[in-house]
All heavy atoms as TSV, in Angstrom:
chain	resi	resn	atom	element	x	y	z
A	1	MET	N	N	44.921	43.153	49.265
A	1	MET	CA	C	44.573	42.793	50.625
A	1	MET	C	C	43.145	42.240	50.629
A	1	MET	O	O	42.243	42.821	50.036
A	1	MET	CB	C	44.674	44.024	51.532
A	1	MET	CG	C	44.114	43.790	52.904
A	1	MET	SD	S	44.427	45.065	54.164
A	1	MET	CE	C	43.728	46.525	53.497
A	2	LYS	N	N	42.955	41.103	51.304
A	2	LYS	CA	C	41.613	40.556	51.468
A	2	LYS	C	C	40.813	41.476	52.385
A	2	LYS	O	O	41.365	42.069	53.304
A	2	LYS	CB	C	41.686	39.165	52.094
A	2	LYS	CG	C	42.170	38.115	51.133
A	2	LYS	CD	C	42.310	36.711	51.686
A	2	LYS	CE	C	41.615	36.353	52.938
A	2	LYS	NZ	N	41.780	34.961	53.338
A	3	PRO	N	N	39.501	41.602	52.169
A	3	PRO	CA	C	38.694	42.504	52.995
A	3	PRO	C	C	38.309	41.913	54.351
A	3	PRO	O	O	37.560	42.506	55.087
A	3	PRO	CB	C	37.456	42.745	52.126
A	3	PRO	CG	C	37.345	41.516	51.296
A	3	PRO	CD	C	38.764	41.062	51.044
A	4	TYR	N	N	38.846	40.733	54.686
A	4	TYR	CA	C	38.505	40.121	55.960
A	4	TYR	C	C	39.598	39.148	56.391
A	4	TYR	O	O	40.433	38.730	55.602
A	4	TYR	CB	C	37.167	39.375	55.860
A	4	TYR	CG	C	37.199	38.252	54.849
A	4	TYR	CD1	C	37.517	36.958	55.232
A	4	TYR	CD2	C	36.942	38.494	53.509
A	4	TYR	CE1	C	37.578	35.935	54.301
A	4	TYR	CE2	C	36.991	37.486	52.575
A	4	TYR	CZ	C	37.314	36.203	52.975
A	4	TYR	OH	O	37.381	35.199	52.059
A	5	ILE	N	N	39.586	38.785	57.661
A	5	ILE	CA	C	40.440	37.742	58.221
A	5	ILE	C	C	39.502	36.602	58.590
A	5	ILE	O	O	38.561	36.800	59.356
A	5	ILE	CB	C	41.178	38.222	59.489
A	5	ILE	CG1	C	42.027	39.453	59.209
A	5	ILE	CG2	C	42.032	37.103	60.053
A	5	ILE	CD1	C	42.611	40.080	60.462
A	6	GLU	N	N	39.751	35.421	58.055
A	6	GLU	CA	C	38.855	34.297	58.331
A	6	GLU	C	C	38.978	33.799	59.767
A	6	GLU	O	O	37.984	33.488	60.406
A	6	GLU	CB	C	39.139	33.158	57.358
A	6	GLU	CG	C	38.737	33.499	55.941
A	6	GLU	CD	C	39.055	32.399	54.971
A	6	GLU	OE1	O	39.051	31.230	55.384
A	6	GLU	OE2	O	39.305	32.717	53.812
A	7	SER	N	N	40.188	33.695	60.278
A	7	SER	CA	C	40.402	33.188	61.632
A	7	SER	C	C	41.167	34.223	62.441
A	7	SER	O	O	42.393	34.286	62.388
A	7	SER	CB	C	41.186	31.876	61.603
A	7	SER	OG	O	41.436	31.424	62.910
A	8	VAL	N	N	40.439	35.019	63.174
A	8	VAL	CA	C	41.065	36.099	63.937
A	8	VAL	C	C	42.045	35.566	64.964
A	8	VAL	O	O	43.091	36.140	65.202
A	8	VAL	CB	C	39.980	36.977	64.607
A	8	VAL	CG1	C	40.606	37.996	65.514
A	8	VAL	CG2	C	39.154	37.672	63.549
A	9	SER	N	N	41.740	34.424	65.573
A	9	SER	CA	C	42.621	33.882	66.605
A	9	SER	C	C	44.002	33.572	66.044
A	9	SER	O	O	44.991	33.635	66.759
A	9	SER	CB	C	41.997	32.638	67.237
A	9	SER	OG	O	41.776	31.658	66.246
A	10	ALA	N	N	44.092	33.274	64.752
A	10	ALA	CA	C	45.376	32.977	64.128
A	10	ALA	C	C	46.136	34.244	63.759
A	10	ALA	O	O	47.315	34.179	63.441
A	10	ALA	CB	C	45.166	32.119	62.888
A	11	ALA	N	N	45.491	35.382	63.785
A	11	ALA	CA	C	46.125	36.626	63.350
A	11	ALA	C	C	47.048	37.222	64.408
A	11	ALA	O	O	47.902	38.026	64.081
A	11	ALA	CB	C	45.055	37.647	62.961
A	12	GLY	N	N	46.880	36.878	65.678
A	12	GLY	CA	C	47.747	37.386	66.738
A	12	GLY	C	C	47.651	38.888	66.955
A	12	GLY	O	O	48.652	39.533	67.226
A	13	LEU	N	N	46.460	39.447	66.841
A	13	LEU	CA	C	46.282	40.891	66.995
A	13	LEU	C	C	45.896	41.251	68.421
A	13	LEU	O	O	45.324	40.444	69.140
A	13	LEU	CB	C	45.187	41.380	66.038
A	13	LEU	CG	C	45.446	41.162	64.557
A	13	LEU	CD1	C	44.222	41.549	63.747
A	13	LEU	CD2	C	46.663	41.928	64.099
A	14	GLU	N	N	46.214	42.483	68.810
A	14	GLU	CA	C	45.803	43.006	70.112
A	14	GLU	C	C	44.540	43.832	69.914
A	14	GLU	O	O	44.562	44.890	69.286
A	14	GLU	CB	C	46.908	43.878	70.706
A	14	GLU	CG	C	46.577	44.383	72.090
A	14	GLU	CD	C	47.721	45.169	72.699
A	14	GLU	OE1	O	48.888	44.903	72.371
A	14	GLU	OE2	O	47.422	46.064	73.506
A	15	TRP	N	N	43.432	43.341	70.455
A	15	TRP	CA	C	42.121	43.958	70.252
A	15	TRP	C	C	41.789	44.940	71.354
A	15	TRP	O	O	42.092	44.701	72.519
A	15	TRP	CB	C	41.051	42.869	70.173
A	15	TRP	CG	C	41.252	42.023	68.967
A	15	TRP	CD1	C	41.972	40.872	68.892
A	15	TRP	CD2	C	40.783	42.290	67.659
A	15	TRP	NE1	N	41.972	40.398	67.608
A	15	TRP	CE2	C	41.234	41.247	66.829
A	15	TRP	CE3	C	40.013	43.293	67.104
A	15	TRP	CZ2	C	40.953	41.196	65.474
A	15	TRP	CZ3	C	39.717	43.233	65.755
A	15	TRP	CH2	C	40.185	42.197	64.952
A	16	VAL	N	N	41.133	46.043	70.986
A	16	VAL	CA	C	40.751	47.105	71.920
A	16	VAL	C	C	39.251	47.324	71.810
A	16	VAL	O	O	38.700	47.369	70.711
A	16	VAL	CB	C	41.495	48.424	71.585
A	16	VAL	CG1	C	41.055	49.538	72.507
A	16	VAL	CG2	C	42.992	48.213	71.649
A	17	ARG	N	N	38.619	47.469	72.958
A	17	ARG	CA	C	37.184	47.750	73.021
A	17	ARG	C	C	37.003	49.158	73.567
A	17	ARG	O	O	37.702	49.581	74.477
A	17	ARG	CB	C	36.526	46.746	73.966
A	17	ARG	CG	C	35.025	46.832	73.999
A	17	ARG	CD	C	34.444	45.796	74.904
A	17	ARG	NE	N	34.797	44.454	74.436
A	17	ARG	CZ	C	34.503	43.352	75.085
A	17	ARG	NH1	N	33.880	43.403	76.231
A	17	ARG	NH2	N	34.846	42.183	74.594
A	18	SER	N	N	36.055	49.883	73.041
A	18	SER	CA	C	35.802	51.254	73.476
A	18	SER	C	C	35.475	51.298	74.964
A	18	SER	O	O	34.779	50.433	75.486
A	18	SER	CB	C	34.629	51.847	72.691
A	18	SER	OG	O	34.234	53.072	73.260
A	19	SER	N	N	35.942	52.346	75.622
A	19	SER	CA	C	35.604	52.541	77.037
A	19	SER	C	C	34.131	52.880	77.207
A	19	SER	O	O	33.596	52.816	78.301
A	19	SER	CB	C	36.474	53.653	77.638
A	19	SER	OG	O	36.257	54.866	76.935
A	20	TYR	N	N	33.451	53.212	76.117
A	20	TYR	CA	C	32.019	53.501	76.160
A	20	TYR	C	C	31.172	52.226	76.084
A	20	TYR	O	O	29.961	52.278	76.219
A	20	TYR	CB	C	31.616	54.435	75.014
A	20	TYR	CG	C	32.135	55.835	75.183
A	20	TYR	CD1	C	33.289	56.252	74.538
A	20	TYR	CD2	C	31.490	56.746	76.011
A	20	TYR	CE1	C	33.779	57.533	74.694
A	20	TYR	CE2	C	31.961	58.036	76.172
A	20	TYR	CZ	C	33.103	58.419	75.514
A	20	TYR	OH	O	33.586	59.686	75.674
A	21	SER	N	N	31.803	51.100	75.818
A	21	SER	CA	C	31.069	49.841	75.717
A	21	SER	C	C	30.544	49.432	77.073
A	21	SER	O	O	31.235	49.549	78.081
A	21	SER	CB	C	31.978	48.728	75.182
A	21	SER	OG	O	32.387	49.015	73.874
A	22	GLY	N	N	29.354	48.909	77.083
A	22	GLY	CA	C	28.766	48.422	78.326
A	22	GLY	C	C	29.215	47.003	78.621
A	22	GLY	O	O	30.022	46.414	77.917
A	23	ALA	N	N	28.662	46.431	79.655
A	23	ALA	CA	C	29.025	45.080	80.081
A	23	ALA	C	C	28.144	44.022	79.433
A	23	ALA	O	O	28.232	42.853	79.774
A	23	ALA	CB	C	28.923	44.984	81.599
A	24	ASN	N	N	27.300	44.402	78.477
A	24	ASN	CA	C	26.373	43.443	77.880
A	24	ASN	C	C	27.010	42.574	76.802
A	24	ASN	O	O	26.370	41.656	76.296
A	24	ASN	CB	C	25.145	44.160	77.310
A	24	ASN	CG	C	25.482	45.121	76.192
A	24	ASN	OD1	O	26.607	45.159	75.714
A	24	ASN	ND2	N	24.510	45.905	75.779
A	25	GLY	N	N	28.233	42.825	76.405
A	25	GLY	CA	C	28.926	42.000	75.436
A	25	GLY	C	C	28.617	42.316	73.989
A	25	GLY	O	O	29.134	41.664	73.084
A	26	ASN	N	N	27.792	43.302	73.726
A	26	ASN	CA	C	27.474	43.693	72.343
A	26	ASN	C	C	28.410	44.805	71.908
A	26	ASN	O	O	28.028	45.964	71.827
A	26	ASN	CB	C	26.015	44.145	72.239
A	26	ASN	CG	C	25.058	43.020	72.498
A	26	ASN	OD1	O	25.321	41.884	72.121
A	26	ASN	ND2	N	23.957	43.321	73.147
A	27	CYS	N	N	29.657	44.447	71.617
A	27	CYS	CA	C	30.671	45.457	71.346
A	27	CYS	C	C	31.387	45.181	70.029
A	27	CYS	O	O	31.409	44.064	69.529
A	27	CYS	CB	C	31.716	45.453	72.451
A	27	CYS	SG	S	31.026	45.677	74.097
A	28	VAL	N	N	31.994	46.210	69.514
A	28	VAL	CA	C	32.883	46.111	68.371
A	28	VAL	C	C	34.285	46.321	68.904
A	28	VAL	O	O	34.531	47.205	69.722
A	28	VAL	CB	C	32.537	47.187	67.308
A	28	VAL	CG1	C	33.571	47.213	66.211
A	28	VAL	CG2	C	31.159	46.939	66.748
A	29	GLU	N	N	35.217	45.497	68.454
A	29	GLU	CA	C	36.608	45.622	68.867
A	29	GLU	C	C	37.451	45.956	67.637
A	29	GLU	O	O	37.148	45.527	66.530
A	29	GLU	CB	C	37.093	44.323	69.499
A	29	GLU	CG	C	36.343	43.999	70.780
A	29	GLU	CD	C	36.722	42.665	71.374
A	29	GLU	OE1	O	36.947	41.700	70.617
A	29	GLU	OE2	O	36.786	42.587	72.600
A	30	VAL	N	N	38.528	46.711	67.867
A	30	VAL	CA	C	39.383	47.180	66.784
A	30	VAL	C	C	40.827	46.795	67.091
A	30	VAL	O	O	41.256	46.823	68.243
A	30	VAL	CB	C	39.267	48.719	66.637
A	30	VAL	CG1	C	40.197	49.237	65.554
A	30	VAL	CG2	C	37.835	49.118	66.346
A	31	ALA	N	N	41.576	46.435	66.046
A	31	ALA	CA	C	42.997	46.118	66.180
A	31	ALA	C	C	43.750	46.742	65.009
A	31	ALA	O	O	43.157	47.057	63.966
A	31	ALA	CB	C	43.216	44.614	66.192
A	32	VAL	N	N	45.055	46.908	65.185
A	32	VAL	CA	C	45.919	47.423	64.113
A	32	VAL	C	C	46.712	46.242	63.562
A	32	VAL	O	O	47.617	45.741	64.219
A	32	VAL	CB	C	46.873	48.515	64.639
A	32	VAL	CG1	C	47.764	49.019	63.514
A	32	VAL	CG2	C	46.098	49.653	65.270
A	33	PRO	N	N	46.361	45.765	62.360
A	33	PRO	CA	C	47.101	44.644	61.778
A	33	PRO	C	C	48.462	45.073	61.255
A	33	PRO	O	O	48.712	46.261	61.041
A	33	PRO	CB	C	46.203	44.175	60.630
A	33	PRO	CG	C	45.374	45.349	60.288
A	33	PRO	CD	C	45.239	46.176	61.534
A	34	PHE	N	N	49.334	44.093	61.053
A	34	PHE	CA	C	50.640	44.356	60.471
A	34	PHE	C	C	50.437	45.049	59.129
A	34	PHE	O	O	49.626	44.626	58.326
A	34	PHE	CB	C	51.413	43.046	60.275
A	34	PHE	CG	C	52.765	43.239	59.675
A	34	PHE	CD1	C	53.792	43.748	60.442
A	34	PHE	CD2	C	53.006	42.940	58.356
A	34	PHE	CE1	C	55.045	43.949	59.900
A	34	PHE	CE2	C	54.248	43.136	57.788
A	34	PHE	CZ	C	55.279	43.635	58.573
A	35	GLY	N	N	51.104	46.133	58.895
A	35	GLY	CA	C	50.970	46.878	57.653
A	35	GLY	C	C	50.020	48.052	57.745
A	35	GLY	O	O	49.838	48.775	56.782
A	36	GLY	N	N	49.384	48.244	58.914
A	36	GLY	CA	C	48.523	49.400	59.101
A	36	GLY	C	C	47.066	49.124	58.832
A	36	GLY	O	O	46.643	47.983	58.700
A	37	GLY	N	N	46.297	50.173	58.752
A	37	GLY	CA	C	44.856	50.046	58.609
A	37	GLY	C	C	44.225	49.619	59.922
A	37	GLY	O	O	44.810	49.811	60.990
A	38	ARG	N	N	43.038	49.033	59.855
A	38	ARG	CA	C	42.349	48.567	61.050
A	38	ARG	C	C	41.602	47.273	60.743
A	38	ARG	O	O	41.130	47.059	59.627
A	38	ARG	CB	C	41.337	49.591	61.569
A	38	ARG	CG	C	41.940	50.890	62.084
A	38	ARG	CD	C	42.780	50.668	63.333
A	38	ARG	NE	N	43.294	51.895	63.883
A	38	ARG	CZ	C	44.423	52.485	63.531
A	38	ARG	NH1	N	45.166	51.976	62.581
A	38	ARG	NH2	N	44.817	53.604	64.100
A	39	ALA	N	N	41.492	46.429	61.748
A	39	ALA	CA	C	40.662	45.233	61.697
A	39	ALA	C	C	39.541	45.444	62.709
A	39	ALA	O	O	39.768	46.002	63.788
A	39	ALA	CB	C	41.469	43.994	62.058
A	40	VAL	N	N	38.325	45.007	62.376
A	40	VAL	CA	C	37.158	45.206	63.230
A	40	VAL	C	C	36.442	43.864	63.376
A	40	VAL	O	O	36.253	43.141	62.398
A	40	VAL	CB	C	36.186	46.237	62.607
A	40	VAL	CG1	C	34.966	46.434	63.478
A	40	VAL	CG2	C	36.895	47.566	62.398
A	41	ARG	N	N	36.086	43.520	64.620
A	41	ARG	CA	C	35.367	42.271	64.862
A	41	ARG	C	C	34.258	42.468	65.886
A	41	ARG	O	O	34.235	43.451	66.627
A	41	ARG	CB	C	36.309	41.173	65.340
A	41	ARG	CG	C	36.788	41.373	66.774
A	41	ARG	CD	C	37.653	40.235	67.231
A	41	ARG	NE	N	38.073	40.413	68.622
A	41	ARG	CZ	C	38.907	39.628	69.247
A	41	ARG	NH1	N	39.453	38.608	68.612
A	41	ARG	NH2	N	39.229	39.858	70.500
A	42	ASP	N	N	33.378	41.499	65.941
A	42	ASP	CA	C	32.291	41.454	66.921
A	42	ASP	C	C	32.832	40.772	68.175
A	42	ASP	O	O	33.357	39.660	68.100
A	42	ASP	CB	C	31.129	40.654	66.340
A	42	ASP	CG	C	29.913	40.591	67.237
A	42	ASP	OD1	O	30.016	40.914	68.440
A	42	ASP	OD2	O	28.851	40.205	66.727
A	43	SER	N	N	32.691	41.400	69.327
A	43	SER	CA	C	33.240	40.837	70.562
A	43	SER	C	C	32.582	39.513	70.950
A	43	SER	O	O	33.162	38.735	71.702
A	43	SER	CB	C	33.106	41.835	71.718
A	43	SER	OG	O	31.738	42.062	72.008
A	44	LYS	N	N	31.391	39.248	70.429
A	44	LYS	CA	C	30.721	37.982	70.735
A	44	LYS	C	C	31.324	36.815	69.958
A	44	LYS	O	O	31.047	35.670	70.255
A	44	LYS	CB	C	29.220	38.082	70.445
A	44	LYS	CG	C	28.473	39.050	71.350
A	44	LYS	CD	C	26.974	39.030	71.108
A	44	LYS	CE	C	26.551	39.366	69.720
A	44	LYS	NZ	N	26.717	40.732	69.255
A	45	SER	N	N	32.145	37.112	68.971
A	45	SER	CA	C	32.769	36.086	68.146
A	45	SER	C	C	34.268	36.363	68.026
A	45	SER	O	O	34.777	36.679	66.951
A	45	SER	CB	C	32.128	36.072	66.760
A	45	SER	OG	O	32.667	35.056	65.975
A	46	PRO	N	N	35.008	36.251	69.135
A	46	PRO	CA	C	36.417	36.654	69.135
A	46	PRO	C	C	37.331	35.788	68.262
A	46	PRO	O	O	38.435	36.199	67.956
A	46	PRO	CB	C	36.817	36.567	70.604
A	46	PRO	CG	C	35.848	35.619	71.214
A	46	PRO	CD	C	34.570	35.791	70.458
A	47	GLY	N	N	36.867	34.624	67.831
A	47	GLY	CA	C	37.694	33.776	66.994
A	47	GLY	C	C	37.634	34.122	65.524
A	47	GLY	O	O	38.293	33.510	64.712
A	48	GLY	N	N	36.801	35.059	65.171
A	48	GLY	CA	C	36.756	35.481	63.780
A	48	GLY	C	C	35.391	35.324	63.199
A	48	GLY	O	O	34.520	34.785	63.834
A	49	PRO	N	N	35.160	35.832	62.057
A	49	PRO	CA	C	36.033	36.621	61.188
A	49	PRO	C	C	36.089	38.087	61.596
A	49	PRO	O	O	35.366	38.515	62.483
A	49	PRO	CB	C	35.377	36.466	59.815
A	49	PRO	CG	C	33.925	36.353	60.134
A	49	PRO	CD	C	33.859	35.578	61.427
A	50	ALA	N	N	36.945	38.827	60.927
A	50	ALA	CA	C	37.064	40.268	61.160
A	50	ALA	C	C	37.161	40.967	59.809
A	50	ALA	O	O	37.681	40.407	58.846
A	50	ALA	CB	C	38.300	40.573	61.994
A	51	LEU	N	N	36.651	42.170	59.750
A	51	LEU	CA	C	36.751	42.995	58.540
A	51	LEU	C	C	38.058	43.783	58.572
A	51	LEU	O	O	38.478	44.253	59.627
A	51	LEU	CB	C	35.574	43.955	58.456
A	51	LEU	CG	C	34.200	43.316	58.345
A	51	LEU	CD1	C	33.124	44.396	58.407
A	51	LEU	CD2	C	34.081	42.508	57.079
A	52	LEU	N	N	38.677	43.953	57.418
A	52	LEU	CA	C	39.905	44.738	57.303
A	52	LEU	C	C	39.646	46.011	56.518
A	52	LEU	O	O	38.939	45.984	55.502
A	52	LEU	CB	C	40.984	43.936	56.575
A	52	LEU	CG	C	41.553	42.747	57.316
A	52	LEU	CD1	C	42.504	41.981	56.412
A	52	LEU	CD2	C	42.275	43.202	58.572
A	53	PHE	N	N	40.216	47.105	56.981
A	53	PHE	CA	C	40.099	48.397	56.318
A	53	PHE	C	C	41.483	49.003	56.152
A	53	PHE	O	O	42.293	48.957	57.074
A	53	PHE	CB	C	39.224	49.348	57.143
A	53	PHE	CG	C	37.831	48.846	57.330
A	53	PHE	CD1	C	37.484	48.110	58.449
A	53	PHE	CD2	C	36.864	49.092	56.369
A	53	PHE	CE1	C	36.194	47.622	58.612
A	53	PHE	CE2	C	35.574	48.616	56.529
A	53	PHE	CZ	C	35.239	47.879	57.646
A	54	SER	N	N	41.735	49.589	54.988
A	54	SER	CA	C	43.009	50.284	54.781
A	54	SER	C	C	43.035	51.522	55.663
A	54	SER	O	O	41.995	51.962	56.181
A	54	SER	CB	C	43.165	50.671	53.306
A	54	SER	OG	O	42.243	51.714	52.984
A	55	ALA	N	N	44.205	52.128	55.780
A	55	ALA	CA	C	44.327	53.359	56.580
A	55	ALA	C	C	43.428	54.458	56.014
A	55	ALA	O	O	42.769	55.177	56.769
A	55	ALA	CB	C	45.781	53.813	56.623
A	56	ASP	N	N	43.364	54.584	54.687
A	56	ASP	CA	C	42.512	55.603	54.072
A	56	ASP	C	C	41.038	55.341	54.333
A	56	ASP	O	O	40.269	56.267	54.615
A	56	ASP	CB	C	42.762	55.685	52.566
A	56	ASP	CG	C	44.121	56.276	52.222
A	56	ASP	OD1	O	44.705	56.983	53.072
A	56	ASP	OD2	O	44.589	56.029	51.100
A	57	GLU	N	N	40.621	54.091	54.217
A	57	GLU	CA	C	39.220	53.741	54.487
A	57	GLU	C	C	38.852	54.038	55.938
A	57	GLU	O	O	37.774	54.562	56.224
A	57	GLU	CB	C	38.969	52.263	54.189
A	57	GLU	CG	C	39.039	51.908	52.729
A	57	GLU	CD	C	39.066	50.423	52.476
A	57	GLU	OE1	O	39.599	49.654	53.314
A	57	GLU	OE2	O	38.554	50.016	51.430
A	58	TRP	N	N	39.761	53.709	56.857
A	58	TRP	CA	C	39.476	53.930	58.275
A	58	TRP	C	C	39.375	55.425	58.576
A	58	TRP	O	O	38.489	55.865	59.299
A	58	TRP	CB	C	40.537	53.271	59.150
A	58	TRP	CG	C	40.182	53.326	60.592
A	58	TRP	CD1	C	40.747	54.109	61.548
A	58	TRP	CD2	C	39.150	52.581	61.251
A	58	TRP	NE1	N	40.137	53.897	62.751
A	58	TRP	CE2	C	39.153	52.955	62.602
A	58	TRP	CE3	C	38.228	51.636	60.826
A	58	TRP	CZ2	C	38.269	52.427	63.536
A	58	TRP	CZ3	C	37.357	51.095	61.754
A	58	TRP	CH2	C	37.381	51.492	63.089
A	59	GLN	N	N	40.270	56.223	58.004
A	59	GLN	CA	C	40.224	57.674	58.219
A	59	GLN	C	C	38.934	58.267	57.661
A	59	GLN	O	O	38.341	59.157	58.270
A	59	GLN	CB	C	41.439	58.356	57.594
A	59	GLN	CG	C	42.706	58.153	58.387
A	59	GLN	CD	C	42.589	58.673	59.799
A	59	GLN	OE1	O	42.028	59.732	60.049
A	59	GLN	NE2	N	43.102	57.914	60.750
A	60	ALA	N	N	38.478	57.776	56.516
A	60	ALA	CA	C	37.215	58.254	55.948
A	60	ALA	C	C	36.054	57.919	56.881
A	60	ALA	O	O	35.150	58.735	57.082
A	60	ALA	CB	C	36.985	57.641	54.571
A	61	PHE	N	N	36.087	56.729	57.472
A	61	PHE	CA	C	35.042	56.343	58.431
A	61	PHE	C	C	35.068	57.241	59.662
A	61	PHE	O	O	34.030	57.752	60.101
A	61	PHE	CB	C	35.214	54.883	58.840
A	61	PHE	CG	C	34.375	54.510	60.019
A	61	PHE	CD1	C	32.998	54.351	59.892
A	61	PHE	CD2	C	34.950	54.329	61.272
A	61	PHE	CE1	C	32.212	54.024	60.990
A	61	PHE	CE2	C	34.177	53.998	62.362
A	61	PHE	CZ	C	32.807	53.849	62.214
A	62	VAL	N	N	36.242	57.452	60.222
A	62	VAL	CA	C	36.365	58.286	61.425
A	62	VAL	C	C	35.906	59.715	61.140
A	62	VAL	O	O	35.166	60.308	61.930
A	62	VAL	CB	C	37.827	58.274	61.956
A	62	VAL	CG1	C	38.033	59.305	63.045
A	62	VAL	CG2	C	38.170	56.878	62.474
A	63	ARG	N	N	36.311	60.265	59.997
A	63	ARG	CA	C	35.849	61.616	59.629
A	63	ARG	C	C	34.341	61.651	59.458
A	63	ARG	O	O	33.685	62.584	59.908
A	63	ARG	CB	C	36.532	62.080	58.348
A	63	ARG	CG	C	37.902	62.662	58.552
A	63	ARG	CD	C	38.416	63.373	57.307
A	63	ARG	NE	N	38.527	62.501	56.159
A	63	ARG	CZ	C	39.600	61.759	55.867
A	63	ARG	NH1	N	40.658	61.814	56.649
A	63	ARG	NH2	N	39.619	60.982	54.799
A	64	GLY	N	N	33.774	60.659	58.813
A	64	GLY	CA	C	32.336	60.593	58.619
A	64	GLY	C	C	31.586	60.508	59.938
A	64	GLY	O	O	30.563	61.169	60.141
A	65	ALA	N	N	32.108	59.700	60.862
A	65	ALA	CA	C	31.469	59.585	62.174
A	65	ALA	C	C	31.538	60.909	62.921
A	65	ALA	O	O	30.553	61.351	63.532
A	65	ALA	CB	C	32.146	58.476	62.991
A	66	ALA	N	N	32.665	61.585	62.855
A	66	ALA	CA	C	32.826	62.878	63.530
A	66	ALA	C	C	31.915	63.942	62.923
A	66	ALA	O	O	31.445	64.834	63.626
A	66	ALA	CB	C	34.284	63.331	63.473
A	67	ASP	N	N	31.672	63.826	61.623
A	67	ASP	CA	C	30.819	64.807	60.927
A	67	ASP	C	C	29.332	64.469	60.994
A	67	ASP	O	O	28.517	65.181	60.422
A	67	ASP	CB	C	31.243	64.923	59.465
A	67	ASP	CG	C	32.587	65.577	59.288
A	67	ASP	OD1	O	33.077	66.233	60.237
A	67	ASP	OD2	O	33.170	65.439	58.190
A	68	GLY	N	N	28.980	63.368	61.654
A	68	GLY	CA	C	27.583	63.011	61.820
A	68	GLY	C	C	26.946	62.317	60.626
A	68	GLY	O	O	25.719	62.282	60.510
A	69	GLU	N	N	27.757	61.753	59.733
A	69	GLU	CA	C	27.209	61.101	58.545
A	69	GLU	C	C	26.368	59.867	58.848
A	69	GLU	O	O	25.577	59.450	58.011
A	69	GLU	CB	C	28.356	60.687	57.614
A	69	GLU	CG	C	29.012	61.821	56.886
A	69	GLU	CD	C	30.050	61.330	55.904
A	69	GLU	OE1	O	29.915	60.232	55.353
A	69	GLU	OE2	O	31.039	62.060	55.716
A	70	PHE	N	N	26.519	59.278	60.004
A	70	PHE	CA	C	25.880	57.997	60.293
A	70	PHE	C	C	24.731	58.111	61.282
A	70	PHE	O	O	24.287	57.125	61.836
A	70	PHE	CB	C	26.911	56.989	60.793
A	70	PHE	CG	C	28.113	56.899	59.890
A	70	PHE	CD1	C	29.367	57.308	60.319
A	70	PHE	CD2	C	27.987	56.438	58.588
A	70	PHE	CE1	C	30.465	57.229	59.490
A	70	PHE	CE2	C	29.075	56.364	57.743
A	70	PHE	CZ	C	30.329	56.759	58.187
A	71	HIS	N	N	24.234	59.307	61.492
A	71	HIS	CA	C	23.123	59.481	62.443
A	71	HIS	C	C	21.821	59.134	61.816
A	71	HIS	O	O	21.502	59.308	60.727
A	71	HIS	CB	C	23.081	60.920	62.953
A	71	HIS	CG	C	24.217	61.192	63.902
A	71	HIS	ND1	N	24.048	61.937	65.016
A	71	HIS	CD2	C	25.493	60.801	63.917
A	71	HIS	CE1	C	25.187	62.021	65.661
A	71	HIS	NE2	N	26.074	61.333	65.005
């Protein structure tokens, strides 16, 4: 699997923005690509590119965030 999608608009993904995001447009959006895992993009650049993470990589990130690893 490539670690990114060059043209997000061609991927046909449904993107979700956190309810904690403000109205300033500086947000990260997440989608579930075909085959699982997660895709992550900058909301200021909705046409791409986006980073791809396997399901295991995404779970490690979520656990790390919950455990305070990124403070």
